[in-house]
C-alpha positions in Angstrom: -84.7 47.5 0.1 -85.3 48.9 4.1 -87.3 50.6 6.4 -85.6 54.2 6.9 -84.8 55.1 10.6 -86.1 57.6 12.6 -82.6 59.8 13.9 -84.3 59.6 17.3 -83.4 56.5 18.1 -80.3 54.4 18.5 -78.3 52.4 15.2 -75.7 49.6 16.3 -73.8 47.5 13.9 -72.1 44.3 15.1 -70.9 41.2 12.9 -73.1 38.2 12.3 -70.3 36.5 13.2 -71.2 32.9 14.0 -68.6 32.2 17.0 -71.0 35.0 19.3 -73.8 31.2 18.8 -73.7 29.4 22.1 -73.5 26.6 20.0 -70.2 27.6 18.9 -68.8 28.0 22.6 -65.5 26.5 23.5 -63.6 26.6 26.7 -62.3 29.8 26.1 -63.3 32.5 24.2 -61.5 33.3 21.0 -64.0 36.4 20.2 -64.4 37.6 23.8 -63.4 41.3 23.3 -65.6 41.3 20.4 -68.9 40.0 21.9 -68.0 41.9 25.2 -68.4 45.4 21.9 -71.7 44.0 21.0 -73.3 43.2 24.3 -72.7 46.5 25.1 -73.4 48.0 21.8 -76.5 45.9 21.6 -77.6 46.7 25.9 -78.4 50.8 24.0 -80.5 50.0 21.9 -83.3 49.9 24.1 -85.5 46.9 24.7 -87.3 47.1 21.2 -85.0 46.6 18.8 -85.2 45.8 14.9 -83.1 43.3 13.0 -81.8 44.2 9.5 -79.6 41.0 8.8 -78.3 39.8 5.4 -78.5 35.7 6.6 -80.6 33.8 8.3 -77.3 33.5 10.3 -76.8 37.3 10.8 -80.3 37.0 12.3 -79.6 34.3 14.3 -77.0 36.1 16.1 -78.8 39.2 16.3 -81.2 36.9 18.3 -78.4 35.9 20.9 -77.5 39.6 20.9 -80.9 40.7 22.4 -81.9 37.9 23.9 -77.9 37.7 26.0 -79.0 42.1 27.4 -83.2 41.1 27.8 -84.1 42.9 24.4 -86.7 41.3 22.2 -86.8 41.8 17.8 -89.6 44.4 16.7 -91.1 43.3 13.1 -91.0 45.0 10.3 -94.4 46.4 11.1 -93.7 47.6 14.3 -93.0 51.5 14.1 -94.6 53.6 16.7 -93.1 50.9 19.3 -89.1 50.3 18.1 -86.8 51.7 20.8 -83.2 51.2 18.6 -82.1 49.0 14.9 -79.5 46.8 14.7 -77.9 46.2 11.5 -75.6 42.9 11.2 -72.6 42.8 8.8 -69.5 42.9 8.5 -66.7 44.1 6.4 -64.1 41.9 3.8 -62.7 38.2 5.2 -59.7 38.2 2.8 -57.3 41.3 4.2 -54.3 38.8 5.3 -53.3 35.1 4.6 -54.5 32.8 7.5 -58.3 34.8 6.4 -61.2 32.5 5.3 -60.6 34.1 1.8 -57.2 34.6 1.6 -55.4 37.9 1.3 -56.8 39.9 -0.8 -55.2 43.0 -1.7 -58.1 45.3 -2.0 -59.5 44.5 1.2 -57.8 47.2 3.2 -59.2 49.5 0.4 -62.7 48.0 0.1 -63.2 48.6 4.1 -61.5 52.2 4.8 -64.1 52.9 1.8 -67.0 51.1 3.2 -66.2 52.6 7.1 -66.7 55.7 5.3 -70.5 55.6 4.0 -71.2 52.0 4.9 -74.4 51.8 2.3 -71.2 52.6 -0.7 -70.6 48.6 -0.7 -69.7 47.8 -4.9 -71.9 43.9 -4.2 -69.5 42.7 -6.8 -67.0 43.1 -5.0 -68.4 42.5 -1.5 -69.2 39.4 -2.8 -65.5 38.6 -4.1 -64.2 39.6 -0.8 -67.0 38.2 1.1 -68.0 41.4 2.7 -71.3 41.2 4.2 -72.9 43.9 3.3 -76.7 43.2 2.0 -78.1 45.2 5.4 -75.6 48.2 5.8 -78.7 49.8 2.8 -80.1 51.2 6.3 -76.3 53.3 7.5 -76.0 55.0 4.1 -74.9 58.0 4.7 -72.8 56.9 8.4 -69.6 56.4 8.4 -67.8 54.8 11.7 -65.7 57.7 12.3 -69.1 59.5 13.3 -69.9 56.9 15.6 -69.4 55.8 19.5 -66.7 53.0 18.5 -67.0 50.0 20.8 -64.9 47.6 18.3 -62.8 48.1 15.5 -60.3 44.8 14.0 -59.5 42.3 11.7 -59.1 39.1 13.6 -59.0 36.3 12.0 -58.6 38.0 8.9 -62.0 39.5 9.1 -62.9 43.2 9.4 -65.4 43.5 12.5 -67.0 46.9 13.6 -69.2 47.8 16.7 -70.3 51.4 16.6 -73.8 52.4 17.5 -74.9 56.6 16.2 -77.4 58.3 19.3 
C-alpha cells in the first residue's frame, strides 16, 4: 500500500482534473478557481514533494502543479528530504444529470462519508460512482473538516476538494 506520512510535514489533496493540464487549455479557463486553489495548496508543500496518485493521469496533473510552483517530485525512496505530500483524488463523478457518469442518487451520500474519512471509500462503490479514491488510503482517518479547505465544489457533477493539513 502506501508509505505512512510523517505528521510534521504538510499534506495536500487535489483532484486529478485533466482540465488542469496545459494541453487542455483554452481561451477561457473553465476551472480557474480550482486551478488557483490547487496552486496555492501545492505551494504550501515545499520544494520536494512525495506524490500519491492512482494513475498516470493523476501523476501528470501532480507534475504540472509541482512544476508551476517550482517544486519537484521526491521519489518513493526519498524519506528524509520530503517537505510535503501531495495526494491526487476526488469524489464521485455522478452528482448531477450533466455529470460524466450522469446522476446517481448514491453520490452525495458517498461523498459525505468520504469527506468524513478520506481513507474509508468502498472500492466497489467508488468504481461505480467514478470516484478516484485509489490514492486516498494515505489520508485514512483525516477528514475534510479538519483541513484548511481551499475548494469544495462539484462543477460538472464531479466532487472536487482542495485541502491542506499541516
